[in-house]
DSSP file (Angstrom, degrees, kcal/mol; ACC not computed):
  #  RESIDUE AA STRUCTURE BP1 BP2  ACC     N-H-->O    O-->H-N    N-H-->O    O-->H-N    TCO  KAPPA ALPHA  PHI   PSI    X-CA   Y-CA   Z-CA
    1    1 A M              0   0    0      0, 0.0     2,-0.3     0, 0.0     9,-0.2   0.000 360.0 360.0 360.0 142.2  -10.8  -26.6    6.2
    2    2 A E  E     -A    9   0A   0      7,-2.6     7,-2.7     5,-0.0     2,-0.6  -0.916 360.0-110.5-140.2 169.8  -11.3  -28.5    3.0
    3    3 A K  E     +A    8   0A   0     -2,-0.3     2,-0.4     5,-0.2     5,-0.2  -0.893  34.9 173.2-108.5 118.6  -11.9  -27.6   -0.6
    4    4 A Q  E >  S-A    7   0A   0      3,-2.7     3,-2.1    -2,-0.6    -2,-0.0  -0.996  70.2 -10.7-127.5 131.4  -15.4  -28.4   -2.1
    5    5 A N  T 3  S-     0   0    0     -2,-0.4    -1,-0.1     1,-0.3     3,-0.1   0.821 129.1 -55.2  53.9  36.5  -16.5  -27.4   -5.6
    6    6 A G  T 3  S+     0   0    0      1,-0.2     2,-0.3    -3,-0.0    -1,-0.3   0.498 119.5 104.1  83.4   1.1  -13.5  -25.1   -5.9
    7    7 A R  E <  S-A    4   0A   0     -3,-2.1    -3,-2.7     2,-0.0     2,-0.4  -0.883  70.4-123.3-119.7 148.2  -14.3  -23.2   -2.7
    8    8 A L  E     +A    3   0A   0     -2,-0.3     2,-0.3    -5,-0.2    -5,-0.2  -0.742  40.3 167.0 -84.1 135.7  -12.7  -23.4    0.7
    9    9 A C  E     -A    2   0A   0     -7,-2.7    -7,-2.6    -2,-0.4     2,-0.2  -0.973  40.3 -98.9-145.7 160.7  -15.2  -24.2    3.5
   10   10 A F        -     0   0    0     -2,-0.3     2,-0.3    -9,-0.2     0, 0.0  -0.531  46.8-108.2 -75.7 141.6  -15.1  -25.3    7.1
   11   11 A S        -     0   0    0     -2,-0.2    -1,-0.1     1,-0.1     0, 0.0  -0.583  29.4-173.4 -74.1 132.8  -15.6  -29.0    7.6
   12   12 A Q        -     0   0    0      1,-0.5    -1,-0.1    -2,-0.3     5,-0.1   0.253  60.0 -73.2-105.7   8.4  -18.9  -29.8    9.1
   13   13 A G  S >  S-     0   0    0      3,-0.1     3,-1.2     0, 0.0    -1,-0.5  -0.649  77.6 -32.3 123.6 177.7  -18.2  -33.5    9.5
   14   14 A P  T 3  S+     0   0    0      0, 0.0    -3,-0.0     0, 0.0     0, 0.0  -0.499 125.0   7.1 -77.8 135.6  -17.9  -36.5    7.1
   15   15 A G  T 3  S+     0   0    0      1,-0.3     2,-0.3    -2,-0.2     0, 0.0   0.575  86.7 151.3  81.3   9.6  -20.1  -36.3    4.1
   16   16 A H    <   +     0   0    0     -3,-1.2     2,-0.3     1,-0.0    -1,-0.3  -0.591  17.7 178.3 -82.5 139.2  -21.4  -32.8    4.6
   17   17 A R        -     0   0    0     -2,-0.3     2,-0.3    -5,-0.1   -13,-0.0  -0.970  34.7-102.6-134.0 147.4  -22.5  -30.9    1.6
   18   18 A E        -     0   0    0     -2,-0.3     0, 0.0     1,-0.1     0, 0.0  -0.514  37.4-130.5 -66.8 134.9  -23.9  -27.5    1.1
   19   19 A R        -     0   0    0     -2,-0.3    -1,-0.1     1,-0.1     0, 0.0  -0.701  22.5-116.3 -84.7 136.5  -27.6  -27.7    0.4
   20   20 A P        -     0   0    0      0, 0.0     3,-0.1     0, 0.0    -1,-0.1  -0.279  41.7 -90.4 -64.7 157.3  -28.8  -25.7   -2.7
   21   21 A A        -     0   0    0      1,-0.1     0, 0.0     0, 0.0     0, 0.0  -0.453  52.5 -94.2 -70.7 143.0  -31.2  -22.9   -1.9
   22   22 A P        -     0   0    0      0, 0.0     2,-0.5     0, 0.0    -1,-0.1  -0.271  38.3-124.9 -61.0 142.8  -34.8  -23.9   -2.0
   23   23 A R        -     0   0    0     -3,-0.1     5,-0.1     6,-0.0     6,-0.0  -0.773  24.5-160.8 -90.3 127.3  -36.5  -23.3   -5.4
   24   24 A R    >   -     0   0    0     -2,-0.5     3,-2.4     3,-0.1     0, 0.0  -0.782  35.1 -85.9-104.0 150.6  -39.6  -21.2   -5.3
   25   25 A P  T 3  S+     0   0    0      0, 0.0     3,-0.1     0, 0.0    -1,-0.1  -0.313 116.2  13.4 -51.3 133.4  -42.2  -21.2   -8.0
   26   26 A G  T 3  S+     0   0    0      1,-0.2     2,-0.8    -3,-0.0    -3,-0.0   0.404  95.4 121.9  79.9   0.5  -41.2  -18.6  -10.6
   27   27 A N    <   -     0   0    0     -3,-2.4    -1,-0.2     2,-0.0    -3,-0.1  -0.814  50.9-150.9-100.8 112.4  -37.7  -18.3   -9.4
   28   28 A R        -     0   0    0     -2,-0.8     2,-1.0     1,-0.1    -4,-0.1  -0.300  29.7 -94.3 -74.7 160.9  -35.2  -19.1  -12.0
   29   29 A D    >   -     0   0    0      1,-0.2     3,-0.5     2,-0.1     4,-0.4  -0.688  39.8-167.4 -68.4 105.2  -31.8  -20.5  -11.5
   30   30 A R  T 3  S+     0   0    0     -2,-1.0     4,-0.2     1,-0.2    -1,-0.2   0.679  78.9  54.0 -77.5 -19.0  -29.9  -17.3  -11.5
   31   31 A T  T >> S+     0   0    0      1,-0.2     4,-0.9     2,-0.1     3,-0.8   0.674  88.2  77.8 -87.7 -15.4  -26.4  -18.9  -11.9
   32   32 A A  H <> S+     0   0    0     -3,-0.5     4,-0.7     1,-0.3     3,-0.5   0.854  89.9  53.8 -64.7 -36.6  -27.1  -21.0  -14.9
   33   33 A W  H 34 S+     0   0    0     -4,-0.4     3,-0.3     1,-0.2    -1,-0.3   0.752 100.2  62.8 -70.9 -22.6  -26.8  -18.1  -17.4
   34   34 A R  H <4 S+     0   0    0     -3,-0.8    -1,-0.2    -4,-0.2    -2,-0.2   0.842  98.5  54.9 -70.8 -33.3  -23.3  -17.2  -16.1
   35   35 A A  H  < S+     0   0    0     -4,-0.9    -1,-0.2    -3,-0.5    -2,-0.2   0.764  93.3  83.2 -75.7 -22.3  -21.9  -20.5  -17.1
   36   36 A Q  S  < S-     0   0    0     -4,-0.7     3,-0.1    -3,-0.3     2,-0.0  -0.593  91.8-104.5 -82.2 141.8  -23.0  -20.1  -20.7
   37   37 A P        -     0   0    0      0, 0.0     2,-0.2     0, 0.0    -1,-0.1  -0.355  42.1-107.1 -59.4 141.9  -20.8  -18.0  -23.1
   38   38 A S        -     0   0    0     -4,-0.1    -4,-0.0    -3,-0.0    -5,-0.0  -0.505  36.4-164.6 -77.1 137.7  -22.2  -14.7  -23.8
   39   39 A R        -     0   0    0     -2,-0.2     2,-0.1    -3,-0.1    -3,-0.0  -0.952  26.7-106.1-121.5 143.0  -23.7  -14.3  -27.4
   40   40 A P        -     0   0    0      0, 0.0     3,-0.0     0, 0.0     0, 0.0  -0.379  38.8-109.1 -61.6 141.2  -24.6  -11.0  -28.9
   41   41 A R        -     0   0    0      1,-0.1     2,-0.2    -2,-0.1     0, 0.0  -0.487  37.8-104.1 -69.2 139.3  -28.3  -10.3  -29.1
   42   42 A P        -     0   0    0      0, 0.0     2,-0.4     0, 0.0    -1,-0.1  -0.451  40.0-148.7 -66.1 129.0  -29.6  -10.5  -32.6
   43   43 A R        -     0   0    0     -2,-0.2     0, 0.0    -3,-0.0     0, 0.0  -0.769   7.9-126.9 -99.1 140.8  -30.1   -6.8  -33.8
   44   44 A S    >>  -     0   0    0     -2,-0.4     4,-1.7     1,-0.1     3,-0.7  -0.524  24.2-114.0 -81.5 159.1  -32.8   -5.9  -36.2
   45   45 A P  H 3> S+     0   0    0      0, 0.0     4,-2.1     0, 0.0     5,-0.1   0.841 119.3  57.2 -57.3 -34.3  -32.0   -3.9  -39.4
   46   46 A S  H 3> S+     0   0    0      2,-0.2     4,-2.1     1,-0.2     5,-0.1   0.852 102.8  55.7 -66.1 -33.4  -34.0   -1.0  -37.9
   47   47 A H  H <> S+     0   0    0     -3,-0.7     4,-2.5     2,-0.2    -1,-0.2   0.923 108.9  45.7 -65.6 -45.6  -31.7   -1.1  -34.8
   48   48 A E  H  X S+     0   0    0     -4,-1.7     4,-2.7     1,-0.2    -2,-0.2   0.882 111.0  53.9 -66.0 -37.8  -28.5   -0.7  -37.0
   49   49 A G  H  X S+     0   0    0     -4,-2.1     4,-2.5     2,-0.2    -1,-0.2   0.891 108.2  48.8 -60.4 -41.5  -30.1    2.0  -39.0
   50   50 A K  H  X S+     0   0    0     -4,-2.1     4,-2.7     2,-0.2    -2,-0.2   0.902 110.0  52.1 -65.7 -41.0  -30.9    3.9  -35.8
   51   51 A L  H  X S+     0   0    0     -4,-2.5     4,-2.7     2,-0.2    -2,-0.2   0.957 111.1  46.9 -57.5 -49.3  -27.3    3.5  -34.7
   52   52 A L  H  X S+     0   0    0     -4,-2.7     4,-2.6     1,-0.2     5,-0.2   0.934 112.6  50.0 -56.6 -46.0  -26.0    4.9  -38.0
   53   53 A D  H  X S+     0   0    0     -4,-2.5     4,-2.7     1,-0.2    -1,-0.2   0.888 111.4  48.6 -61.1 -39.8  -28.4    7.8  -37.8
   54   54 A Q  H  X S+     0   0    0     -4,-2.7     4,-2.9     2,-0.2    -1,-0.2   0.915 111.3  49.9 -68.2 -39.5  -27.3    8.5  -34.2
   55   55 A I  H  X S+     0   0    0     -4,-2.7     4,-2.2     2,-0.2    -2,-0.2   0.927 112.5  47.5 -62.9 -43.0  -23.6    8.4  -35.1
   56   56 A H  H  X S+     0   0    0     -4,-2.6     4,-2.1     1,-0.2    -1,-0.2   0.887 111.2  51.1 -66.5 -39.1  -24.2   10.7  -38.0
   57   57 A N  H  X S+     0   0    0     -4,-2.7     4,-2.5    -5,-0.2    -2,-0.2   0.930 110.4  48.5 -60.6 -44.9  -26.2   13.0  -35.8
   58   58 A L  H  X S+     0   0    0     -4,-2.9     4,-2.0     2,-0.2    -2,-0.2   0.861 109.6  52.6 -63.0 -36.2  -23.3   13.1  -33.2
   59   59 A K  H  X S+     0   0    0     -4,-2.2     4,-1.9     2,-0.2    -1,-0.2   0.916 111.2  48.1 -64.6 -44.6  -20.8   13.9  -36.0
   60   60 A R  H  X S+     0   0    0     -4,-2.1     4,-2.2     2,-0.2    -2,-0.2   0.918 111.4  48.4 -56.2 -50.3  -23.0   16.8  -37.1
   61   61 A R  H  X S+     0   0    0     -4,-2.5     4,-2.7     1,-0.2     5,-0.2   0.858 109.2  54.0 -62.7 -37.2  -23.4   18.2  -33.6
   62   62 A L  H  X S+     0   0    0     -4,-2.0     4,-2.3     2,-0.2    -1,-0.2   0.897 109.1  48.4 -66.1 -37.9  -19.7   17.9  -33.0
   63   63 A R  H  X S+     0   0    0     -4,-1.9     4,-2.7     2,-0.2    -2,-0.2   0.876 111.8  49.6 -63.1 -40.0  -19.0   19.9  -36.1
   64   64 A L  H  X S+     0   0    0     -4,-2.2     4,-2.8     2,-0.2    -2,-0.2   0.948 111.6  47.3 -64.5 -45.7  -21.5   22.5  -35.1
   65   65 A V  H  X S+     0   0    0     -4,-2.7     4,-2.3     2,-0.2     5,-0.2   0.916 113.3  49.7 -61.6 -44.9  -20.0   22.8  -31.6
   66   66 A R  H  X S+     0   0    0     -4,-2.3     4,-2.2    -5,-0.2    -1,-0.2   0.953 114.9  43.3 -62.2 -47.1  -16.5   23.1  -33.1
   67   67 A N  H  X S+     0   0    0     -4,-2.7     4,-2.7     1,-0.2    -2,-0.2   0.889 111.8  54.5 -68.0 -36.4  -17.6   25.8  -35.5
   68   68 A M  H  X S+     0   0    0     -4,-2.8     4,-1.7     1,-0.2    -1,-0.2   0.898 111.6  44.2 -58.5 -42.9  -19.6   27.6  -32.8
   69   69 A Q  H  X S+     0   0    0     -4,-2.3     4,-2.2    -5,-0.2    -1,-0.2   0.847 111.7  53.3 -74.5 -33.5  -16.6   27.8  -30.6
   70   70 A L  H  X S+     0   0    0     -4,-2.2     4,-2.5    -5,-0.2     5,-0.2   0.944 112.6  43.3 -68.8 -46.2  -14.3   28.9  -33.4
   71   71 A V  H  X S+     0   0    0     -4,-2.7     4,-1.4     1,-0.2    -2,-0.2   0.852 114.0  51.3 -69.9 -29.9  -16.6   31.8  -34.4
   72   72 A G  H  X S+     0   0    0     -4,-1.7     4,-2.2    -5,-0.2    -1,-0.2   0.911 110.0  49.0 -62.0 -48.0  -17.1   32.8  -30.8
   73   73 A V  H  X S+     0   0    0     -4,-2.2     4,-2.8     1,-0.2    -2,-0.2   0.890 110.6  51.1 -65.4 -39.9  -13.4   32.8  -30.2
   74   74 A L  H  X S+     0   0    0     -4,-2.5     4,-2.2     1,-0.2    -1,-0.2   0.876 108.9  52.3 -62.9 -34.5  -12.9   35.0  -33.3
   75   75 A S  H  X S+     0   0    0     -4,-1.4     4,-2.2     2,-0.2    -2,-0.2   0.910 109.9  46.1 -65.0 -43.0  -15.5   37.3  -32.1
   76   76 A L  H  X S+     0   0    0     -4,-2.2     4,-2.5     2,-0.2     5,-0.2   0.901 111.0  55.8 -67.7 -41.7  -13.8   37.7  -28.7
   77   77 A F  H  X S+     0   0    0     -4,-2.8     4,-2.6     1,-0.2    -2,-0.2   0.920 108.2  46.9 -56.0 -45.0  -10.5   38.2  -30.6
   78   78 A C  H  X S+     0   0    0     -4,-2.2     4,-2.4     1,-0.2    -1,-0.2   0.885 109.9  53.5 -67.9 -37.1  -12.0   41.1  -32.6
   79   79 A C  H  X S+     0   0    0     -4,-2.2     4,-1.8     2,-0.2    -1,-0.2   0.895 110.0  46.9 -62.2 -36.7  -13.4   42.6  -29.4
   80   80 A T  H  X S+     0   0    0     -4,-2.5     4,-2.1     1,-0.2    -2,-0.2   0.943 112.0  51.7 -71.8 -42.2   -9.9   42.5  -27.8
   81   81 A G  H  X S+     0   0    0     -4,-2.6     4,-2.5     1,-0.2    -2,-0.2   0.875 105.9  56.0 -54.5 -40.1   -8.5   44.0  -31.1
   82   82 A T  H  X S+     0   0    0     -4,-2.4     4,-2.5     1,-0.2    -1,-0.2   0.931 106.8  47.9 -61.3 -44.1  -11.1   46.7  -30.9
   83   83 A M  H  X S+     0   0    0     -4,-1.8     4,-1.9     1,-0.2    -2,-0.2   0.869 111.2  50.9 -63.7 -36.9   -9.9   47.7  -27.5
   84   84 A F  H  X S+     0   0    0     -4,-2.1     4,-1.5     2,-0.2    -1,-0.2   0.893 110.7  48.8 -62.7 -42.5   -6.3   47.7  -28.6
   85   85 A L  H  X>S+     0   0    0     -4,-2.5     5,-2.5     2,-0.2     4,-0.8   0.874 109.7  52.9 -72.6 -34.3   -7.2   50.0  -31.6
   86   86 A L  H  <5S+     0   0    0     -4,-2.5     3,-0.5     1,-0.2    -1,-0.2   0.896 107.3  51.8 -62.6 -41.1   -9.2   52.3  -29.2
   87   87 A F  H  <5S+     0   0    0     -4,-1.9    -1,-0.2     1,-0.2    -2,-0.2   0.848 108.8  49.6 -63.3 -34.6   -6.1   52.6  -27.1
   88   88 A L  H  <5S-     0   0    0     -4,-1.5    -1,-0.2    -5,-0.1    -2,-0.2   0.595 118.3-113.5 -79.1 -13.0   -4.0   53.5  -30.2
   89   89 A G  T  <5S+     0   0    0     -4,-0.8     2,-1.3    -3,-0.5    -3,-0.2   0.670  74.3 134.9  91.4  11.6   -6.6   56.2  -31.1
   90   90 A R     >< +     0   0    0     -5,-2.5     4,-1.7     1,-0.2    -1,-0.2  -0.652  19.6 160.6 -95.6  73.1   -7.8   54.5  -34.3
   91   91 A V  H  >  +     0   0    0     -2,-1.3     4,-2.3     2,-0.2    -1,-0.2   0.865  67.5  53.0 -67.8 -37.5  -11.6   54.9  -33.7
   92   92 A G  H  > S+     0   0    0      1,-0.2     4,-1.4    -3,-0.2    -1,-0.2   0.923 111.9  43.3 -68.3 -41.3  -12.7   54.4  -37.3
   93   93 A V  H  > S+     0   0    0      1,-0.2     4,-2.0     2,-0.2    -1,-0.2   0.848 111.7  58.0 -73.0 -30.8  -10.9   51.1  -37.7
   94   94 A A  H  X S+     0   0    0     -4,-1.7     4,-2.2     1,-0.2    -2,-0.2   0.878 103.2  52.7 -62.8 -38.4  -12.2   50.0  -34.2
   95   95 A E  H  X S+     0   0    0     -4,-2.3     4,-2.2     1,-0.2    -1,-0.2   0.914 110.2  46.7 -65.0 -37.7  -15.7   50.6  -35.2
   96   96 A V  H  X S+     0   0    0     -4,-1.4     4,-1.8     2,-0.2    -2,-0.2   0.886 115.0  46.2 -69.0 -40.3  -15.3   48.3  -38.3
   97   97 A V  H  X S+     0   0    0     -4,-2.0     4,-2.0     2,-0.2    -1,-0.2   0.853 111.9  51.4 -71.4 -38.3  -13.5   45.6  -36.2
   98   98 A F  H  X S+     0   0    0     -4,-2.2     4,-1.9     2,-0.2    -2,-0.2   0.887 107.1  53.2 -65.6 -42.2  -16.1   45.9  -33.5
   99   99 A S  H  X S+     0   0    0     -4,-2.2     4,-2.1     1,-0.2    -2,-0.2   0.919 108.7  50.4 -61.4 -41.9  -18.9   45.5  -36.2
  100  100 A V  H  X S+     0   0    0     -4,-1.8     4,-2.8     1,-0.2    -2,-0.2   0.924 108.4  53.5 -61.0 -44.1  -17.2   42.3  -37.4
  101  101 A A  H  X S+     0   0    0     -4,-2.0     4,-2.0     1,-0.2    -1,-0.2   0.842 107.6  49.1 -64.2 -32.2  -17.1   41.0  -33.9
  102  102 A L  H  X S+     0   0    0     -4,-1.9     4,-1.9     2,-0.2    -1,-0.2   0.886 111.7  49.0 -74.5 -39.1  -20.8   41.6  -33.4
  103  103 A V  H  X S+     0   0    0     -4,-2.1     4,-2.2     2,-0.2    -2,-0.2   0.920 110.9  50.9 -62.9 -42.7  -21.6   39.7  -36.7
  104  104 A L  H  X S+     0   0    0     -4,-2.8     4,-2.5     1,-0.2    -2,-0.2   0.919 110.4  50.0 -60.7 -43.3  -19.3   36.8  -35.6
  105  105 A M  H  X S+     0   0    0     -4,-2.0     4,-2.2     1,-0.2    -1,-0.2   0.899 109.7  49.7 -60.4 -40.7  -21.1   36.7  -32.2
  106  106 A M  H  X S+     0   0    0     -4,-1.9     4,-2.2     2,-0.2    -1,-0.2   0.903 110.8  50.9 -63.8 -42.0  -24.4   36.6  -33.9
  107  107 A G  H  X S+     0   0    0     -4,-2.2     4,-2.3     2,-0.2    -2,-0.2   0.894 109.5  49.7 -56.8 -48.1  -23.1   33.8  -36.1
  108  108 A S  H  X S+     0   0    0     -4,-2.5     4,-2.2     1,-0.2    -2,-0.2   0.869 111.3  49.4 -61.8 -38.3  -21.9   31.8  -33.1
  109  109 A L  H  X S+     0   0    0     -4,-2.2     4,-2.4     2,-0.2    -2,-0.2   0.882 109.2  52.2 -71.1 -36.6  -25.3   32.2  -31.4
  110  110 A A  H  X S+     0   0    0     -4,-2.2     4,-1.9     2,-0.2    -2,-0.2   0.926 110.9  46.9 -60.7 -46.0  -27.1   31.0  -34.6
  111  111 A I  H  X S+     0   0    0     -4,-2.3     4,-2.4     1,-0.2    -2,-0.2   0.903 110.8  53.9 -64.3 -40.4  -24.9   27.9  -34.8
  112  112 A S  H  X S+     0   0    0     -4,-2.2     4,-2.2     1,-0.2    -2,-0.2   0.899 106.9  50.1 -55.3 -47.2  -25.6   27.4  -31.0
  113  113 A A  H  X S+     0   0    0     -4,-2.4     4,-1.9     2,-0.2    -1,-0.2   0.839 109.9  51.4 -64.7 -35.2  -29.4   27.5  -31.6
  114  114 A E  H  X S+     0   0    0     -4,-1.9     4,-2.5     2,-0.2    -2,-0.2   0.951 110.2  49.0 -65.2 -47.8  -29.1   24.9  -34.5
  115  115 A E  H  X S+     0   0    0     -4,-2.4     4,-2.5     1,-0.2    -2,-0.2   0.912 110.5  50.1 -59.4 -42.8  -27.1   22.5  -32.2
  116  116 A I  H  X S+     0   0    0     -4,-2.2     4,-2.6     2,-0.2    -1,-0.2   0.902 109.8  51.4 -63.1 -42.5  -29.7   22.9  -29.5
  117  117 A R  H  X S+     0   0    0     -4,-1.9     4,-2.2     1,-0.2    -2,-0.2   0.938 112.3  46.6 -59.8 -46.9  -32.5   22.2  -32.0
  118  118 A I  H  X S+     0   0    0     -4,-2.5     4,-2.3     1,-0.2    -2,-0.2   0.899 111.9  49.9 -60.9 -45.1  -30.8   19.1  -33.1
  119  119 A S  H  X S+     0   0    0     -4,-2.5     4,-2.3     1,-0.2    -1,-0.2   0.907 111.1  49.0 -63.8 -44.4  -30.0   17.9  -29.6
  120  120 A V  H  X S+     0   0    0     -4,-2.6     4,-2.3     1,-0.2    -1,-0.2   0.892 111.7  48.8 -66.1 -38.2  -33.7   18.4  -28.5
  121  121 A R  H  X S+     0   0    0     -4,-2.2     4,-2.3    -5,-0.2    -2,-0.2   0.903 111.4  49.8 -69.1 -34.7  -35.0   16.4  -31.5
  122  122 A A  H  X S+     0   0    0     -4,-2.3     4,-2.4     2,-0.2    -2,-0.2   0.915 112.6  48.1 -71.3 -37.5  -32.5   13.6  -30.9
  123  123 A L  H  X S+     0   0    0     -4,-2.3     4,-2.6     2,-0.2     5,-0.2   0.928 109.3  53.1 -58.1 -46.4  -33.7   13.5  -27.2
  124  124 A D  H  X S+     0   0    0     -4,-2.3     4,-2.1     2,-0.2    -2,-0.2   0.914 109.9  47.1 -60.5 -47.4  -37.2   13.5  -28.2
  125  125 A L  H  X S+     0   0    0     -4,-2.3     4,-2.5     1,-0.2    -1,-0.2   0.945 112.3  51.0 -57.8 -48.3  -36.7   10.5  -30.6
  126  126 A H  H  X S+     0   0    0     -4,-2.4     4,-2.0     1,-0.2    -2,-0.2   0.901 109.8  47.9 -62.3 -42.9  -34.9    8.7  -27.9
  127  127 A L  H  X S+     0   0    0     -4,-2.6     4,-2.3     2,-0.2    -1,-0.2   0.860 109.9  54.0 -64.2 -38.7  -37.5    9.2  -25.3
  128  128 A T  H  X S+     0   0    0     -4,-2.1     4,-2.2    -5,-0.2    -2,-0.2   0.936 108.6  48.7 -62.4 -46.0  -40.2    8.1  -27.7
  129  129 A D  H  X S+     0   0    0     -4,-2.5     4,-2.4     1,-0.2    -2,-0.2   0.890 110.2  51.8 -64.1 -37.6  -38.3    4.8  -28.4
  130  130 A L  H  X S+     0   0    0     -4,-2.0     4,-2.0     1,-0.2    -1,-0.2   0.862 108.1  51.2 -67.7 -35.4  -38.0    4.3  -24.7
  131  131 A G  H  X S+     0   0    0     -4,-2.3     4,-2.4     2,-0.2    -2,-0.2   0.901 109.8  50.3 -68.1 -38.6  -41.7    4.8  -24.2
  132  132 A K  H  X S+     0   0    0     -4,-2.2     4,-2.4     2,-0.2    -2,-0.2   0.903 110.3  49.0 -60.2 -42.3  -42.4    2.2  -26.9
  133  133 A K  H  X S+     0   0    0     -4,-2.4     4,-2.6     2,-0.2    -2,-0.2   0.914 111.5  50.3 -65.2 -37.8  -40.1   -0.3  -25.3
  134  134 A R  H  X S+     0   0    0     -4,-2.0     4,-2.4     2,-0.2    -2,-0.2   0.949 112.1  47.2 -64.3 -50.1  -41.8    0.3  -21.9
  135  135 A E  H  X S+     0   0    0     -4,-2.4     4,-1.9     1,-0.2    -1,-0.2   0.897 112.3  48.9 -56.5 -42.3  -45.2   -0.2  -23.4
  136  136 A A  H  X S+     0   0    0     -4,-2.4     4,-1.3     1,-0.2    -1,-0.2   0.910 111.6  49.8 -68.5 -38.2  -44.2   -3.3  -25.2
  137  137 A G  H  < S+     0   0    0     -4,-2.6    -2,-0.2     1,-0.2    -1,-0.2   0.873 109.5  51.7 -66.8 -36.4  -42.6   -4.7  -22.0
  138  138 A A  H  < S+     0   0    0     -4,-2.4    -1,-0.2     1,-0.2    -2,-0.2   0.866 107.9  52.9 -69.1 -31.8  -45.8   -4.0  -20.0
  139  139 A E  H  <        0   0    0     -4,-1.9    -1,-0.2     1,-0.2    -2,-0.2   0.865 360.0 360.0 -65.2 -37.6  -48.0   -5.8  -22.6
  140  140 A S     <        0   0    0     -4,-1.3    -1,-0.2    -5,-0.1    -2,-0.2   0.465 360.0 360.0 -87.3 360.0  -45.9   -9.0  -22.5
């Protein structure tokens, strides 16, 4: 065994070298790009603007999801309180607390609907961009 080009290989005799793969028309040298240091692709100003819009959109959706969960948990807490009040025989107060629970649940569902609307719009924009890139790639 001997070392050639930084790799260990079995000796095939004196002066033996590995032959490079035959080059076919249209076949690029696939190893040449690995030797070059990677450079970031130039980004257009519109790309950076889209990234900032996506970050803003994600932050807004996170706020909505957090608020939706908070309002939903408060609603369930009020429902539990209602059961406790009914157990104690305080029907009038239980009705008020249960009404608050229903309003909170409706609020949570409204926030959820808004978050879904934003998500669908963001996915629609993303799919539109992918379609434009695919069309541009097919033309060239």
